[in-house]
N, C-alpha and C positions, 0 to 999 in steps of 0.2 A: 398351281404353277401354270403360267401362261405358255402359249406356243413359243417355240424357239425362234428368235430373230435370225434371219439369214445373214451371216457375216462372211463376206467374200474378200474384199480388198481393204486393208486397214492402213490408215495413216497414224503413226505413233510419234507423238512429239516427245522429245527428251528421251529417246530410246537408248542413248548411250550412257544414261545415268544409272544409278543403283537399282531403283525399282523398275524403271522402263526397260533396262536390259534384261532383268529377271523375267519380265513379262514376255519379251521377245524370245528368250531361250525356252520358256515354258510353251509358248505358242508353237514354235517350230519343232520342238523336240517331244512334246507330250500331248498335244492336241491331235488326235488321229484324223479328225475329219476336216482339218484346215488345209485347203488346196488352193488358196488364193495368193495374193501378194501382200507382203508386209513391208511398208515403206517407213523407214526410220528417219525422221527429220530432227536433226540435232545441231546446235551451233558449236558444240564441243568447247564449252567454257570449262572452267577449272575442274568441275566435278564430273564432266562427261569424258568417257574414255572408250574408244573403239576396241580396246583390248578386252573389254567386258563381253564382247560379242564374237570373239575368235572361234568359239565352238560352232557358230551358225553362219558366219560371214560368207561362206561359199554356198550356202543353200540357195537354190534357184528361185525360191520364193521371197528372198530377202533383198531389199534395195535400200541403200543408204544415200541420203541427200543432206549435205551440210547447208544449213540455212537458219535464219532468224524467224521466229514465229510472229514477229512484228511486221514482216514483209507479206502483206496480204496478197499482192499480185503473184508472188512466188507460190504461196499456199494454194491459190485458185488454180494455178497451172498444174501443181501436183495432183490436186483433186480430179482435174479433168484428164490429165495424161494417164493416170493409173486407175481411172474409174472407181475412185474410192467410195465405199458405201458406209464406212465406219471410221470415226476418229476417236482415239483414246489419248487424252491430253495429260501427259506427265510433266512436261517441261515447266520448270519453276526454280526460282532461287529458294533455297529451303533452310539455310543455316541461320538459326535465330541470332547468334552472336553477330554474324555479318549484317543482318537486318538492322541491328541496333547501330552499327557503325556507318552503314551506307544504305539507308532505307530507300533512296530514289531508285536504285537498281531493282528492288523488289516490286515497286510500283510499275516500273517499265515492263518487266518480264511477266509478273504474275497477273497484273490487272490489264495493262494495255495488250499484252500478248494474247491473253484469253479473248479479249474483245476482237482483235483482228482475226483470230481463228473462227470465231462465231460469225463475223461478218462474211468471211469466205464461205463457211458452211451454209449460210443462209441462201446462197445462190445455187445450192444443190439440194433441193428439197427432200431427196430420198436418203440423205445422210443421217446417220445416228451419231450423236456426240456424247462421249462419256468423259466426264471431268473428274480427275483424281485429286481429292482434297485431303484434309488432315483433321484429326480430332482437336487440334489446337484452336480452331475457330470457335469452339464452345467455351474457351476460357479455362477456368480452374475449378477443380472439385475440392471439397473438404475430405475428411477421412472416409466418408461413406457416399454411396450413390454412384450412378454411372451415366454417361452421356447416351441419350437416345436420339433418334432422328428428329424428335420434337424439342430437343434442348435448345434454349435461346442462344444466339450468338453473343459472345463476349470476348473478343480477341484482346490479348494483352501485350503483343509485340508487333512491330511493323511487319514481320513475316506473317503471323497469323491474321493480321488485319488485311494484308494484301490477298491472302487466300480467301478470307471471308468475302471480300469485295468481288473476287472472281466467281465465287459460288453464286452470289446474288445476280451477277450478270448472266450466268448460264441459266438460272431459273427464269429471269426476265425474258430471255430469248425463247424459252419454251412457252411461256405464257403469252407473250406478245406476238411472236412470229411463228408459233406452232412448230418450232424446230424440235425434233426428237432428241431429248437429252436425258442423261442420268448423272447424278453426283454421288460419289462415294467418299466417306471419311474413314481413314485408317488410323490405327494406333502406331506406335513406334516400330519400324521394321528393323530387322537385323538379318545377317546372312552373308554369303560370299560376295565378293566384289564391292563391298561397302567402302566408300571413300574414307580415308583414314582420319578425317577430322571429327567424325561422329563418335558418340560415346562408346559403343561396343567395340568397333574395330580399333579405336584409339587405345582402349584399355588392353585389348588383346595384344596389339603390336608392342605397346610400351612394356607390357609384362614379359613378352617373349624376349625383348631387348634389354630387360632389367632397367628400364627408365622409370621415373616417377609416374604415379597414377593420380592425376589431378582430379579431385572431386569438389564440386561446388558446395559452399556452405558446410552443413553438417551431413550432407548426403541423404537427407530424409525425403527428398522429392521422389514421388512415385510415378512410374510409367507402366503402361500396359504394352507388352512386347509381342510382336507378330513375326513369325519366320517369313522371309520375303517370298518364298515359293508358294506358301499358303495364300499370301496376298495375290500373287499372280493368278492362281487358280480361281480365286474369288472374282477377280476382274474379268476373266474369260467367261465365267458363268453369268456375270452381269451383262456382258455384251450380248449374250444369247437370250437371257431371261429377264433382265431388268426392265421394269415398266417405265415408259417415257414419263418424264416429269417427277419421278420419284428420287428419293435420297436413301442411301443404304450405308450403314455403319459396319466396318470390318475390323474386328478386334481379335487379339490372341487369347484373351482371358488369362493372361499371365502378368499379374501386377508385381513389380519389384521396386523396393526403395533403391535409389542409386547406389548407396553404400553396400547394400546386400548384393546387388548385381555385380559390383566390382569384386567383392569377396568371393562370389560364386565363380567369377572368371579366374581369380588367382588360385582357388582350390582346384578347379578343373584342370588348369594348365599344370599345376603342381603334380596332380595325379598322372597326367599324360606324360610328363617329363620325369616322373619319379624323383621329385625333389620335395623339400620341406615347405609346406604351404605358408608357414609363418614367415619364412624368408621373403616370399613374394608379397605377403600382406604388408610388410614393412615399407613397400614402395608406395603405399597409399598416402597421398598428400592432400590436405584440405586447403582449398583456395577461396578467396572472397567470392561470395555469391554474385551472380549477374543481375542486372536490373530487370524487374518484371518477371522473375523466374516463377512460373506456375508451379503450385505445390503438387497437384495430382491430376492425372488423366486416367480414365477408365472407360472402355467402350462396351456398350450392350449390343451384341450382334444377333439378338433374337429375330429380328426381321429377316436377316440374311439366312438364318437357319430355317425359319418357317416358310418363307416365300421362295427362296432360291435353292435350299437344300445344301448349304455350305456350312462346314465347320472346319476349324484348323486341324491339320493332321499331325502337327509337330508340337510336342511340349517344349518349354524353354530349355529343359535339361538336354534333350537329344538335339534340338536345334542348335544350341550353343556348342555342344561337342562337335557337331558337323562343321560349324562356322570356324571354330578354333583350328580344327584339323585342316580346313581349307587354307587358312592363312599360313599355317605351318608348312604346307606343301606348295605354296605359291608365292614364294619370296620374289621370284622373277617379276610377277605382276606388280608387286609393291614397288620394286626398284624402278620399274618402267613408269609407274605413276609418279614417283618422286622425280624422275629424270624429266618427264614431259611436263609436269606441273610443279615447278620449283616452289610455288607459293603454298604447298601443302602445309597446313598448320599442325605441327607435330605435338604441340603441348596444350591444345584446347580441350577442356573436359567434356564438351558436348556441342 
């Protein structure tokens, strides 16, 4: 394991989103040795919500700045003003269905936005740039095998293609301009504060409200699930220990078919509410599959385990219980999201 990188002042893009806000909460609440400044740059588009950060918003180490990552001059100003030494880049359009409908938005944010961030960082040679990517850049697996850091790129949606393009740009800036960079690919995250259009929160909330549980196709698509706080911890360790120019895969080692996951949610809620699980299972509704729906993702995190010393701490069983309990206890957050973001898609399966 290499010497720890000094991490003092961090610029976090997309810090009001699901994973970005989880990282900020982890950084300010659970990292004992962080005494620098955490600057959250977020445009507050539909999936960004400052309510995700109420627990830490009064922390003296936390600064929020509303802005667009495509504004290079503004980024350069923030880097200089706050003496930033580390950038962790979460900001991205991430919903696959939306990328099919409006791909241009994904190119603008995920590709051009990453480019402008790198151009700004290039002017500050001591900055380390960590790029948060997705396992979807690798395409689709059959019933066996796992994605490793050497897996070829084969994106199948405008979303994954835009993330793949941004990965390549980050790598190029490391090789061409010697910018210190790392890239990480994560599997599907779940946990508190997840925007309600994504699969796990949608199924939880619809089940709690006794609404239909829409499942694409036959529900046989397989995903590897990672509790969001485990991901946040992995990212902090990578900021300290990740080698410049390297890529790291972060997975939960928890593969579930979509239909089995939905049934797991119904059974867990039934147990927590002391109701008949069969009544909740009747809410499951199969809907036509979406275009280019990848069959299976699975991440091999061996490199993270051997080089960084990270393994996930939560099983899907206990992580899901905590997630459901959080949604049951935080109806006010949900109502606020719906009030502030009237375009919340309440019936999308994923």
